[in-house]
mmCIF file as gemmi writes it, N, C-alpha and C atoms, coordinates in Angstrom:
data_model
loop_
_atom_site.group_PDB
_atom_site.id
_atom_site.type_symbol
_atom_site.label_atom_id
_atom_site.label_alt_id
_atom_site.label_comp_id
_atom_site.label_asym_id
_atom_site.label_entity_id
_atom_site.label_seq_id
_atom_site.pdbx_PDB_ins_code
_atom_site.Cartn_x
_atom_site.Cartn_y
_atom_site.Cartn_z
_atom_site.occupancy
_atom_site.B_iso_or_equiv
_atom_site.pdbx_formal_charge
_atom_site.auth_seq_id
_atom_site.auth_asym_id
_atom_site.pdbx_PDB_model_num
ATOM 1 N N . ILE Axp A 1 ? 27.474 -6.487 -24.38 1 0 ? 1 A 1
ATOM 2 C CA . ILE Axp A 1 ? 27.987 -7.539 -25.234 1 0 ? 1 A 1
ATOM 3 C C . ILE Axp A 1 ? 27.356 -7.427 -26.619 1 0 ? 1 A 1
ATOM 4 N N . ALA Axp A 2 ? 26.047 -7.165 -26.654 1 0 ? 2 A 1
ATOM 5 C CA . ALA Axp A 2 ? 25.373 -7.032 -27.945 1 0 ? 2 A 1
ATOM 6 C C . ALA Axp A 2 ? 25.956 -5.873 -28.747 1 0 ? 2 A 1
ATOM 7 N N . GLU Axp A 3 ? 26.231 -4.772 -28.067 1 0 ? 3 A 1
ATOM 8 C CA . GLU Axp A 3 ? 26.81 -3.618 -28.753 1 0 ? 3 A 1
ATOM 9 C C . GLU Axp A 3 ? 28.18 -3.974 -29.321 1 0 ? 3 A 1
ATOM 10 N N . GLY Axp A 4 ? 28.976 -4.688 -28.553 1 0 ? 4 A 1
ATOM 11 C CA . GLY Axp A 4 ? 30.286 -5.101 -29.026 1 0 ? 4 A 1
ATOM 12 C C . GLY Axp A 4 ? 30.206 -6.083 -30.178 1 0 ? 4 A 1
ATOM 13 N N . PHE Axp A 5 ? 29.198 -6.944 -30.14 1 0 ? 5 A 1
ATOM 14 C CA . PHE Axp A 5 ? 29.004 -7.923 -31.211 1 0 ? 5 A 1
ATOM 15 C C . PHE Axp A 5 ? 28.766 -7.225 -32.543 1 0 ? 5 A 1
ATOM 16 N N . GLU Axp A 6 ? 28.12 -6.079 -32.472 1 0 ? 6 A 1
ATOM 17 C CA . GLU Axp A 6 ? 27.824 -5.315 -33.687 1 0 ? 6 A 1
ATOM 18 C C . GLU Axp A 6 ? 28.969 -4.403 -34.112 1 0 ? 6 A 1
ATOM 19 N N . SER Axp A 7 ? 30.057 -4.402 -33.361 1 0 ? 7 A 1
ATOM 20 C CA . SER Axp A 7 ? 31.177 -3.521 -33.701 1 0 ? 7 A 1
ATOM 21 C C . SER Axp A 7 ? 31.886 -4.011 -34.952 1 0 ? 7 A 1
ATOM 22 N N . LYS Axp A 8 ? 32.736 -3.145 -35.477 1 0 ? 8 A 1
ATOM 23 C CA . LYS Axp A 8 ? 33.375 -3.429 -36.761 1 0 ? 8 A 1
ATOM 24 C C . LYS Axp A 8 ? 34.623 -4.289 -36.652 1 0 ? 8 A 1
ATOM 25 N N . THR Axp A 9 ? 35.216 -4.352 -35.469 1 0 ? 9 A 1
ATOM 26 C CA . THR Axp A 9 ? 36.457 -5.109 -35.342 1 0 ? 9 A 1
ATOM 27 C C . THR Axp A 9 ? 36.368 -6.1 -34.187 1 0 ? 9 A 1
ATOM 28 N N . GLN Axp A 10 ? 37.158 -7.137 -34.307 1 0 ? 10 A 1
ATOM 29 C CA . GLN Axp A 10 ? 37.213 -8.132 -33.241 1 0 ? 10 A 1
ATOM 30 C C . GLN Axp A 10 ? 37.814 -7.528 -31.974 1 0 ? 10 A 1
ATOM 31 N N . ALA Axp A 11 ? 38.777 -6.647 -32.139 1 0 ? 11 A 1
ATOM 32 C CA . ALA Axp A 11 ? 39.405 -6.009 -30.974 1 0 ? 11 A 1
ATOM 33 C C . ALA Axp A 11 ? 38.385 -5.2 -30.178 1 0 ? 11 A 1
ATOM 34 N N . LEU Axp A 12 ? 37.503 -4.513 -30.86 1 0 ? 12 A 1
ATOM 35 C CA . LEU Axp A 12 ? 36.473 -3.733 -30.172 1 0 ? 12 A 1
ATOM 36 C C . LEU Axp A 12 ? 35.481 -4.656 -29.464 1 0 ? 12 A 1
ATOM 37 N N . PHE Axp A 13 ? 35.132 -5.752 -30.113 1 0 ? 13 A 1
ATOM 38 C CA . PHE Axp A 13 ? 34.244 -6.728 -29.484 1 0 ? 13 A 1
ATOM 39 C C . PHE Axp A 13 ? 34.876 -7.279 -28.209 1 0 ? 13 A 1
ATOM 40 N N . ILE Axp A 14 ? 36.153 -7.597 -28.263 1 0 ? 14 A 1
ATOM 41 C CA . ILE Axp A 14 ? 36.864 -8.102 -27.084 1 0 ? 14 A 1
ATOM 42 C C . ILE Axp A 14 ? 36.87 -7.05 -25.979 1 0 ? 14 A 1
ATOM 43 N N . ARG Axp A 15 ? 37.01 -5.795 -26.345 1 0 ? 15 A 1
ATOM 44 C CA . ARG Axp A 15 ? 36.973 -4.708 -25.35 1 0 ? 15 A 1
ATOM 45 C C . ARG Axp A 15 ? 35.616 -4.675 -24.655 1 0 ? 15 A 1
ATOM 46 N N . TYR Axp A 16 ? 34.548 -4.814 -25.415 1 0 ? 16 A 1
ATOM 47 C CA . TYR Axp A 16 ? 33.214 -4.825 -24.818 1 0 ? 16 A 1
ATOM 48 C C . TYR Axp A 16 ? 33.031 -6.032 -23.899 1 0 ? 16 A 1
ATOM 49 N N . LEU Axp A 17 ? 33.595 -7.159 -24.267 1 0 ? 17 A 1
ATOM 50 C CA . LEU Axp A 17 ? 33.526 -8.333 -23.39 1 0 ? 17 A 1
ATOM 51 C C . LEU Axp A 17 ? 34.243 -8.061 -22.071 1 0 ? 17 A 1
ATOM 52 N N . ALA Axp A 18 ? 35.388 -7.412 -22.143 1 0 ? 18 A 1
ATOM 53 C CA . ALA Axp A 18 ? 36.142 -7.085 -20.925 1 0 ? 18 A 1
ATOM 54 C C . ALA Axp A 18 ? 35.354 -6.12 -20.043 1 0 ? 18 A 1
ATOM 55 N N . ILE Axp A 19 ? 34.694 -5.155 -20.66 1 0 ? 19 A 1
ATOM 56 C CA . ILE Axp A 19 ? 33.872 -4.212 -19.892 1 0 ? 19 A 1
ATOM 57 C C . ILE Axp A 19 ? 32.721 -4.949 -19.222 1 0 ? 19 A 1
ATOM 58 N N . ALA Axp A 20 ? 32.092 -5.863 -19.937 1 0 ? 20 A 1
ATOM 59 C CA . ALA Axp A 20 ? 30.981 -6.634 -19.366 1 0 ? 20 A 1
ATOM 60 C C . ALA Axp A 20 ? 31.458 -7.482 -18.191 1 0 ? 20 A 1
ATOM 61 N N . LYS Axp A 21 ? 32.639 -8.072 -18.318 1 0 ? 21 A 1
ATOM 62 C CA . LYS Axp A 21 ? 33.178 -8.884 -17.224 1 0 ? 21 A 1
ATOM 63 C C . LYS Axp A 21 ? 33.47 -8.013 -16.005 1 0 ? 21 A 1
ATOM 64 N N . ALA Axp A 22 ? 34.017 -6.836 -16.23 1 0 ? 22 A 1
ATOM 65 C CA . ALA Axp A 22 ? 34.286 -5.917 -15.122 1 0 ? 22 A 1
ATOM 66 C C . ALA Axp A 22 ? 32.984 -5.472 -14.461 1 0 ? 22 A 1
ATOM 67 N N . SER Axp A 23 ? 31.96 -5.254 -15.249 1 0 ? 23 A 1
ATOM 68 C CA . SER Axp A 23 ? 30.657 -4.867 -14.696 1 0 ? 23 A 1
ATOM 69 C C . SER Axp A 23 ? 30.079 -5.98 -13.841 1 0 ? 23 A 1
ATOM 70 N N . ALA Axp A 24 ? 30.272 -7.214 -14.256 1 0 ? 24 A 1
ATOM 71 C CA . ALA Axp A 24 ? 29.815 -8.346 -13.447 1 0 ? 24 A 1
ATOM 72 C C . ALA Axp A 24 ? 30.564 -8.375 -12.115 1 0 ? 24 A 1
ATOM 73 N N . GLY Axp A 25 ? 31.829 -8.001 -12.135 1 0 ? 25 A 1
ATOM 74 C CA . GLY Axp A 25 ? 32.591 -7.904 -10.893 1 0 ? 25 A 1
ATOM 75 C C . GLY Axp A 25 ? 32.03 -6.831 -9.973 1 0 ? 25 A 1
ATOM 76 N N . GLU Axp A 26 ? 31.568 -5.74 -10.56 1 0 ? 26 A 1
ATOM 77 C CA . GLU Axp A 26 ? 30.938 -4.684 -9.76 1 0 ? 26 A 1
ATOM 78 C C . GLU Axp A 26 ? 29.662 -5.197 -9.1 1 0 ? 26 A 1
ATOM 79 N N . VAL Axp A 27 ? 28.904 -6 -9.821 1 0 ? 27 A 1
ATOM 80 C CA . VAL Axp A 27 ? 27.679 -6.578 -9.249 1 0 ? 27 A 1
ATOM 81 C C . VAL Axp A 27 ? 28.029 -7.438 -8.044 1 0 ? 27 A 1
ATOM 82 N N . ARG Axp A 28 ? 29.046 -8.28 -8.181 1 0 ? 28 A 1
ATOM 83 C CA . ARG Axp A 28 ? 29.45 -9.13 -7.057 1 0 ? 28 A 1
ATOM 84 C C . ARG Axp A 28 ? 29.877 -8.278 -5.865 1 0 ? 28 A 1
ATOM 85 N N . SER Axp A 29 ? 30.588 -7.203 -6.131 1 0 ? 29 A 1
ATOM 86 C CA . SER Axp A 29 ? 31.014 -6.304 -5.061 1 0 ? 29 A 1
ATOM 87 C C . SER Axp A 29 ? 29.809 -5.685 -4.354 1 0 ? 29 A 1
ATOM 88 N N . GLN Axp A 30 ? 28.824 -5.264 -5.107 1 0 ? 30 A 1
ATOM 89 C CA . GLN Axp A 30 ? 27.625 -4.672 -4.512 1 0 ? 30 A 1
ATOM 90 C C . GLN Axp A 30 ? 26.814 -5.698 -3.727 1 0 ? 30 A 1
ATOM 91 N N . LEU Axp A 31 ? 26.893 -6.951 -4.122 1 0 ? 31 A 1
ATOM 92 C CA . LEU Axp A 31 ? 26.227 -7.998 -3.344 1 0 ? 31 A 1
ATOM 93 C C . LEU Axp A 31 ? 26.851 -8.11 -1.957 1 0 ? 31 A 1
ATOM 94 N N . TYR Axp A 32 ? 28.171 -7.975 -1.877 1 0 ? 32 A 1
ATOM 95 C CA . TYR Axp A 32 ? 28.825 -7.989 -0.562 1 0 ? 32 A 1
ATOM 96 C C . TYR Axp A 32 ? 28.344 -6.822 0.295 1 0 ? 32 A 1
ATOM 97 N N . VAL Axp A 33 ? 28.205 -5.656 -0.319 1 0 ? 33 A 1
ATOM 98 C CA . VAL Axp A 33 ? 27.712 -4.488 0.418 1 0 ? 33 A 1
ATOM 99 C C . VAL Axp A 33 ? 26.297 -4.753 0.917 1 0 ? 33 A 1
ATOM 100 N N . ALA Axp A 34 ? 25.446 -5.275 0.051 1 0 ? 34 A 1
ATOM 101 C CA . ALA Axp A 34 ? 24.061 -5.562 0.436 1 0 ? 34 A 1
ATOM 102 C C . ALA Axp A 34 ? 24.004 -6.569 1.577 1 0 ? 34 A 1
ATOM 103 N N . GLN Axp A 35 ? 24.898 -7.525 1.563 1 0 ? 35 A 1
ATOM 104 C CA . GLN Axp A 35 ? 24.952 -8.509 2.652 1 0 ? 35 A 1
ATOM 105 C C . GLN Axp A 35 ? 25.445 -7.849 3.942 1 0 ? 35 A 1
ATOM 106 N N . ASP Axp A 36 ? 26.461 -7.021 3.835 1 0 ? 36 A 1
ATOM 107 C CA . ASP Axp A 36 ? 27.026 -6.358 5.02 1 0 ? 36 A 1
ATOM 108 C C . ASP Axp A 36 ? 26.01 -5.482 5.747 1 0 ? 36 A 1
ATOM 109 N N . VAL Axp A 37 ? 25.141 -4.823 4.994 1 0 ? 37 A 1
ATOM 110 C CA . VAL Axp A 37 ? 24.14 -3.948 5.62 1 0 ? 37 A 1
ATOM 111 C C . VAL Axp A 37 ? 22.834 -4.697 5.901 1 0 ? 37 A 1
ATOM 112 N N . LYS Axp A 38 ? 22.905 -6.02 5.789 1 0 ? 38 A 1
ATOM 113 C CA . LYS Axp A 38 ? 21.765 -6.895 6.117 1 0 ? 38 A 1
ATOM 114 C C . LYS Axp A 38 ? 20.558 -6.689 5.201 1 0 ? 38 A 1
ATOM 115 N N . TYR Axp A 39 ? 20.806 -6.252 3.978 1 0 ? 39 A 1
ATOM 116 C CA . TYR Axp A 39 ? 19.728 -6.112 3.003 1 0 ? 39 A 1
ATOM 117 C C . TYR Axp A 39 ? 19.354 -7.473 2.429 1 0 ? 39 A 1
ATOM 118 N N . LEU Axp A 40 ? 20.338 -8.376 2.371 1 0 ? 40 A 1
ATOM 119 C CA . LEU Axp A 40 ? 20.127 -9.73 1.859 1 0 ? 40 A 1
ATOM 120 C C . LEU Axp A 40 ? 20.363 -10.747 2.958 1 0 ? 40 A 1
ATOM 121 N N . THR Axp A 41 ? 19.605 -11.824 2.909 1 0 ? 41 A 1
ATOM 122 C CA . THR Axp A 41 ? 19.888 -12.95 3.79 1 0 ? 41 A 1
ATOM 123 C C . THR Axp A 41 ? 21.086 -13.701 3.222 1 0 ? 41 A 1
ATOM 124 N N . GLU Axp A 42 ? 21.643 -14.581 4.02 1 0 ? 42 A 1
ATOM 125 C CA . GLU Axp A 42 ? 22.772 -15.394 3.543 1 0 ? 42 A 1
ATOM 126 C C . GLU Axp A 42 ? 22.361 -16.217 2.325 1 0 ? 42 A 1
ATOM 127 N N . GLN Axp A 43 ? 21.168 -16.769 2.373 1 0 ? 43 A 1
ATOM 128 C CA . GLN Axp A 43 ? 20.655 -17.578 1.255 1 0 ? 43 A 1
ATOM 129 C C . GLN Axp A 43 ? 20.502 -16.726 -0.009 1 0 ? 43 A 1
ATOM 130 N N . GLN Axp A 44 ? 19.935 -15.545 0.13 1 0 ? 44 A 1
ATOM 131 C CA . GLN Axp A 44 ? 19.776 -14.657 -1.021 1 0 ? 44 A 1
ATOM 132 C C . GLN Axp A 44 ? 21.133 -14.269 -1.593 1 0 ? 44 A 1
ATOM 133 N N . PHE Axp A 45 ? 22.062 -13.924 -0.704 1 0 ? 45 A 1
ATOM 134 C CA . PHE Axp A 45 ? 23.403 -13.554 -1.15 1 0 ? 45 A 1
ATOM 135 C C . PHE Axp A 45 ? 24.036 -14.695 -1.931 1 0 ? 45 A 1
ATOM 136 N N . THR Axp A 46 ? 23.984 -15.889 -1.367 1 0 ? 46 A 1
ATOM 137 C CA . THR Axp A 46 ? 24.613 -17.044 -2.011 1 0 ? 46 A 1
ATOM 138 C C . THR Axp A 46 ? 24.011 -17.302 -3.384 1 0 ? 46 A 1
ATOM 139 N N . THR Axp A 47 ? 22.694 -17.279 -3.465 1 0 ? 47 A 1
ATOM 140 C CA . THR Axp A 47 ? 22.021 -17.525 -4.739 1 0 ? 47 A 1
ATOM 141 C C . THR Axp A 47 ? 22.406 -16.475 -5.777 1 0 ? 47 A 1
ATOM 142 N N . LEU Axp A 48 ? 22.328 -15.214 -5.393 1 0 ? 48 A 1
ATOM 143 C CA . LEU Axp A 48 ? 22.64 -14.138 -6.33 1 0 ? 48 A 1
ATOM 144 C C . LEU Axp A 48 ? 24.115 -14.126 -6.713 1 0 ? 48 A 1
ATOM 145 N N . PHE Axp A 49 ? 24.983 -14.404 -5.751 1 0 ? 49 A 1
ATOM 146 C CA . PHE Axp A 49 ? 26.417 -14.424 -6.039 1 0 ? 49 A 1
ATOM 147 C C . PHE Axp A 49 ? 26.747 -15.539 -7.029 1 0 ? 49 A 1
ATOM 148 N N . GLN Axp A 50 ? 26.153 -16.703 -6.834 1 0 ? 50 A 1
ATOM 149 C CA . GLN Axp A 50 ? 26.384 -17.81 -7.761 1 0 ? 50 A 1
ATOM 150 C C . GLN Axp A 50 ? 25.869 -17.476 -9.158 1 0 ? 50 A 1
ATOM 151 N N . MET Axp A 51 ? 24.731 -16.819 -9.224 1 0 ? 51 A 1
ATOM 152 C CA . MET Axp A 51 ? 24.194 -16.405 -10.522 1 0 ? 51 A 1
ATOM 153 C C . MET Axp A 51 ? 25.124 -15.407 -11.205 1 0 ? 51 A 1
ATOM 154 N N . ALA Axp A 52 ? 25.652 -14.468 -10.43 1 0 ? 52 A 1
ATOM 155 C CA . ALA Axp A 52 ? 26.562 -13.47 -10.989 1 0 ? 52 A 1
ATOM 156 C C . ALA Axp A 52 ? 27.853 -14.117 -11.475 1 0 ? 52 A 1
ATOM 157 N N . GLU Axp A 53 ? 28.361 -15.072 -10.716 1 0 ? 53 A 1
ATOM 158 C CA . GLU Axp A 53 ? 29.578 -15.777 -11.144 1 0 ? 53 A 1
ATOM 159 C C . GLU Axp A 53 ? 29.333 -16.556 -12.424 1 0 ? 53 A 1
ATOM 160 N N . LYS Axp A 54 ? 28.201 -17.223 -12.489 1 0 ? 54 A 1
ATOM 161 C CA . LYS Axp A 54 ? 27.877 -18.015 -13.677 1 0 ? 54 A 1
ATOM 162 C C . LYS Axp A 54 ? 27.74 -17.123 -14.911 1 0 ? 54 A 1
ATOM 163 N N . ALA Axp A 55 ? 27.132 -15.965 -14.727 1 0 ? 55 A 1
ATOM 164 C CA . ALA Axp A 55 ? 26.942 -15.043 -15.85 1 0 ? 55 A 1
ATOM 165 C C . ALA Axp A 55 ? 28.258 -14.454 -16.344 1 0 ? 55 A 1
ATOM 166 N N . SER Axp A 56 ? 29.233 -14.368 -15.452 1 0 ? 56 A 1
ATOM 167 C CA . SER Axp A 56 ? 30.498 -13.756 -15.859 1 0 ? 56 A 1
ATOM 168 C C . SER Axp A 56 ? 31.514 -14.814 -16.206 1 0 ? 56 A 1
């Protein structure tokens, strides 16, 4: 987002925002994987998932 903020055009900044949002979606997806393989407890998953949603 910071890199996009420093870009020369609003369109490029919007593109960086879209990339950041997609990356946040990847984080949420990886949280599901971590939960499936029992790396995270249900409580940890819920907390981290809510944080990821809030950030995106």
